[in-house]
Kinemage of the C-alpha trace (Angstrom):
@kinemage 1
@onewidth
@group {chain A} dominant
@subgroup {mainchain}
@vectorlist {calphas} color= white
{ca met a 1} P 2.614 -6.758 7.662
{ca asn a 2} L 3.687 -8.379 4.421
{ca pro a 3} L 5.809 -6.311 2.065
{ca ile a 4} L 4.076 -4.613 -0.846
{ca arg a 5} L 5.115 -6.230 -4.123
{ca pro a 6} L 4.288 -5.345 -7.727
{ca asp a 7} L 1.213 -7.048 -9.133
{ca leu a 8} L 2.351 -9.224 -12.030
{ca gly a 9} L -1.072 -8.863 -13.644
{ca leu a 10} L -0.273 -5.198 -14.240
{ca leu a 11} L 3.074 -6.100 -15.807
{ca trp a 12} L 1.555 -8.326 -18.503
{ca pro a 13} L 3.448 -6.682 -21.395
{ca ser a 14} L 6.691 -7.753 -19.732
{ca phe a 15} L 5.853 -11.417 -20.033
{ca thr a 16} L 3.680 -11.379 -23.164
{ca phe a 17} L 4.575 -8.803 -25.819
{ca phe a 18} L 8.275 -8.331 -25.067
{ca pro a 19} L 9.103 -12.059 -25.219
{ca leu a 20} L 7.163 -12.302 -28.485
{ca ala a 21} L 9.430 -9.661 -30.016
{ca ala a 22} L 12.502 -11.512 -28.739
{ca leu a 23} L 11.167 -14.796 -30.097
{ca ala a 24} L 10.510 -13.169 -33.482
{ca val a 25} L 14.142 -12.010 -33.633
{ca leu a 26} L 15.264 -15.488 -32.591
{ca val a 27} L 13.072 -17.230 -35.215
{ca phe a 28} L 14.175 -14.919 -38.034
{ca gly a 29} L 17.790 -15.365 -36.960
{ca ala a 30} L 17.445 -19.149 -36.948
{ca ala a 31} L 15.569 -19.147 -40.271
{ca gly a 32} L 18.296 -17.058 -41.878
{ca ser a 33} L 21.130 -18.969 -40.181
{ca asp a 34} L 22.352 -15.691 -38.705
{ca pro a 35} L 24.218 -16.350 -35.440
{ca val a 36} L 24.222 -12.645 -34.492
{ca met a 37} L 20.416 -12.456 -34.711
{ca ile a 38} L 20.133 -15.665 -32.679
{ca val a 39} L 22.371 -14.213 -29.955
{ca ile a 40} L 20.398 -10.947 -29.967
{ca gly a 41} L 17.120 -12.874 -29.619
{ca leu a 42} L 18.519 -14.929 -26.739
{ca leu a 43} L 19.853 -11.795 -25.032
{ca leu a 44} L 16.472 -10.083 -25.368
{ca leu a 45} L 14.785 -13.116 -23.796
{ca ala a 46} L 17.338 -13.152 -20.957
{ca val a 47} L 16.848 -9.437 -20.266
{ca asn a 48} L 13.092 -9.921 -20.230
{ca ile a 49} L 13.345 -12.831 -17.803
{ca ala a 50} L 15.605 -10.730 -15.562
{ca ile a 51} L 13.114 -7.837 -15.550
{ca val a 52} L 10.162 -10.064 -14.647
{ca ala a 53} L 12.169 -11.946 -11.977
{ca asn a 54} L 13.311 -8.645 -10.462
{ca gln a 55} L 9.745 -7.343 -10.241
{ca ala a 56} L 8.316 -10.643 -8.974
{ca tyr a 57} L 10.889 -11.583 -6.349
{ca phe a 58} L 13.234 -8.706 -5.546
{ca thr a 59} L 11.169 -5.495 -5.644
{ca thr a 60} L 9.530 -4.720 -2.298
{ca leu a 61} L 8.251 -1.824 -0.235
{ca asp a 62} L 8.256 -2.732 3.430
{ca ile a 63} L 8.679 -1.546 6.979
{ca glu a 64} L 11.828 -3.060 8.428
{ca gly a 65} L 12.550 -2.262 12.027
{ca asp a 66} L 12.043 1.477 12.292
{ca ala a 67} L 12.345 2.398 8.605
{ca val a 68} L 10.385 2.400 5.361
{ca val a 69} L 12.520 0.418 2.906
{ca phe a 70} L 12.191 0.099 -0.879
{ca arg a 71} L 14.382 -2.493 -2.606
{ca thr a 72} L 14.736 -3.237 -6.300
{ca asn a 73} L 17.326 -4.296 -8.917
{ca phe a 74} L 17.819 -7.723 -7.349
{ca gly a 75} L 18.240 -6.098 -3.938
{ca leu a 76} L 21.170 -3.970 -5.096
{ca his a 77} L 19.248 -0.667 -4.923
{ca glu a 78} L 17.805 0.291 -1.557
{ca glu a 79} L 16.122 3.458 -0.339
{ca arg a 80} L 15.146 3.937 3.296
{ca val a 81} L 13.553 6.579 5.489
{ca pro a 82} L 13.334 6.241 9.270
{ca ile a 83} L 9.679 6.273 10.336
{ca gly a 84} L 10.390 8.794 13.075
{ca ala a 85} L 11.889 11.196 10.511
{ca leu a 86} L 9.023 10.685 8.046
{ca gln a 87} L 7.293 14.012 7.431
{ca arg a 88} L 5.144 13.744 4.318
{ca ile a 89} L 3.870 11.277 1.724
{ca asp a 90} L 3.325 12.802 -1.707
{ca ala a 91} L 2.046 11.572 -5.061
{ca lys a 92} L 4.529 13.022 -7.525
{ca arg a 93} L 3.527 12.751 -11.187
{ca tyr a 94} L 5.703 13.280 -14.220
{ca pro a 95} L 4.705 14.289 -17.750
{ca gly a 96} L 3.860 11.311 -19.893
{ca ala a 97} L 3.216 10.590 -23.524
{ca his a 98} L 0.200 11.990 -25.367
{ca ser a 99} L -0.229 14.919 -22.951
{ca gly a 100} L -0.918 12.602 -20.044
{ca val a 101} L 0.872 12.014 -16.810
{ca ser a 102} L 2.683 9.083 -15.320
{ca ala a 103} L 1.288 6.894 -12.594
{ca pro a 104} L 1.580 8.584 -9.222
{ca phe a 105} L 4.808 7.926 -7.406
{ca phe a 106} L 4.744 7.060 -3.704
{ca val a 107} L 7.219 9.602 -2.330
{ca ala a 108} L 7.907 9.292 1.399
{ca arg a 109} L 9.886 12.337 2.456
{ca gly a 110} L 11.935 12.297 5.622
{ca arg a 111} L 14.240 14.897 7.089
{ca asp a 112} L 17.374 13.621 5.349
{ca ser a 113} L 16.194 10.946 2.921
{ca thr a 114} L 13.417 10.050 0.527
{ca val a 115} L 11.853 6.825 -0.723
{ca lys a 116} L 10.400 7.126 -4.232
{ca val a 117} L 8.370 4.256 -5.720
{ca asn a 118} L 6.657 4.253 -9.115
{ca thr a 119} L 3.215 2.816 -8.363
{ca lys a 120} L 2.394 1.757 -11.925
{ca pro a 121} L 2.977 -1.981 -11.307
{ca tyr a 122} L 1.184 -1.898 -7.923
{ca arg a 123} L -2.465 -2.085 -6.908
{ca leu a 124} L -3.143 1.201 -5.119
{ca arg a 125} L -5.459 -0.460 -2.607
{ca ser a 126} L -2.448 -2.377 -1.238
{ca phe a 127} L -1.016 0.944 -0.023
{ca ala a 128} L -3.967 1.688 2.310
{ca pro a 129} L -2.952 -0.705 5.143
{ca phe a 130} L 0.686 0.306 4.643
{ca ile a 131} L -0.161 4.002 5.092
{ca ala a 132} L -2.371 3.191 8.096
{ca leu a 133} L 0.535 1.360 9.724
{ca leu a 134} L 2.886 4.270 9.010
{ca arg a 135} L 0.431 6.765 10.494
{ca gln a 136} L -0.020 4.547 13.529
{ca ala a 137} L 3.754 4.528 14.085
{ca asn a 138} L 4.167 8.261 13.346
{ca ser a 139} L 0.994 10.323 13.707
{ca his a 140} L 2.721 13.453 12.374
{ca val a 141} L 3.004 12.096 8.824
{ca glu a 142} L 1.167 14.375 6.401
{ca leu a 143} L -0.557 12.926 3.353
{ca asp a 144} L -1.281 14.816 0.172
{ca leu a 145} L -4.806 14.704 -1.255
{ca phe a 146} L -4.164 11.670 -3.473
{ca trp a 147} L -2.726 9.437 -0.736
{ca ser a 148} L -5.349 10.591 1.803
{ca arg a 149} L -8.016 9.369 -0.624
{ca val a 150} L -6.147 6.067 -1.102
{ca ala a 151} L -5.830 5.671 2.694
{ca ala a 152} L -9.566 6.343 3.037
{ca gly a 153} L -10.294 3.488 0.613
{ca glu a 154} L -11.562 5.646 -2.256
{ca asp a 155} L -11.091 4.504 -5.855
{ca val a 156} L -8.605 6.911 -7.408
{ca ser a 157} L -7.591 4.651 -10.295
{ca lys a 158} L -9.629 6.629 -12.843
{ca glu a 159} L -8.317 9.994 -11.698
{ca ile a 160} L -6.440 11.790 -14.470
{ca ser a 161} L -5.035 15.264 -14.434
{ca leu a 162} L -3.568 16.348 -17.711
{ca thr a 163} L -0.152 17.890 -18.014
{ca pro a 164} L -0.481 21.599 -18.756
{ca arg a 165} L 0.055 22.332 -22.436
{ca ser a 166} L 2.185 25.089 -23.807
{ca arg a 167} L 0.405 28.194 -25.089
{ca trp a 168} L 2.384 28.143 -28.319
């Protein structure tokens, strides 16, 4: 199976809006002959290129040998869970802006370790064959309701559950 990689189509702000802001800083710095603004604009462009390159080439979720492995940050950050120790796959959500919630995280919980992947830059349908392969290797893996629906091929992309509001 090929590793699951972020879908660059879902990361469009990273290579459209953010570079435009960096270019605006660079243009205003060049127009005003301000070397500090020029350096800031170039640094912003470099950081943006690094973020897109990291997502495109170095961020993967894969099965390597007998473990589920998530790599990011140019391969410097790695999380792994042995498939035999894998107990549960959850969809953890965190409070987001405007009383919403974040994209569901893919949280593979083992006995001693956990792999946690933010699924926002991924197509959820790409997780279905991955989960099927994991369940084939370890039939005792439990899935929460969200990931069972993804594994069954249902469209859960429009599912929203609001963060509970305070009573005050």
